[in-house]
C-alpha angles and dihedrals in degrees: 000000000000127000089251091054091052091049091050089051090049090051090051091048092051091049090051090049090051090052093049092048092047093056091056100047129093115243111277098025104087105121091122090053091051091051094049091045091051091051090050092050092047092051091048092050092049091052093048091048092052092048090053092050094055115099 
């Protein structure tokens, strides 16, 4: 498994965590979901950036 694969898996895991947390929260209290989602997006962007830089 490459580092990019592990980052992609981490991004997917964080997105899944965000979804699970979101289903348990009351409307209007989803700061944790936003944080997890942001981490997932950041990991995805890092992975895509590294893939583009490879020859």
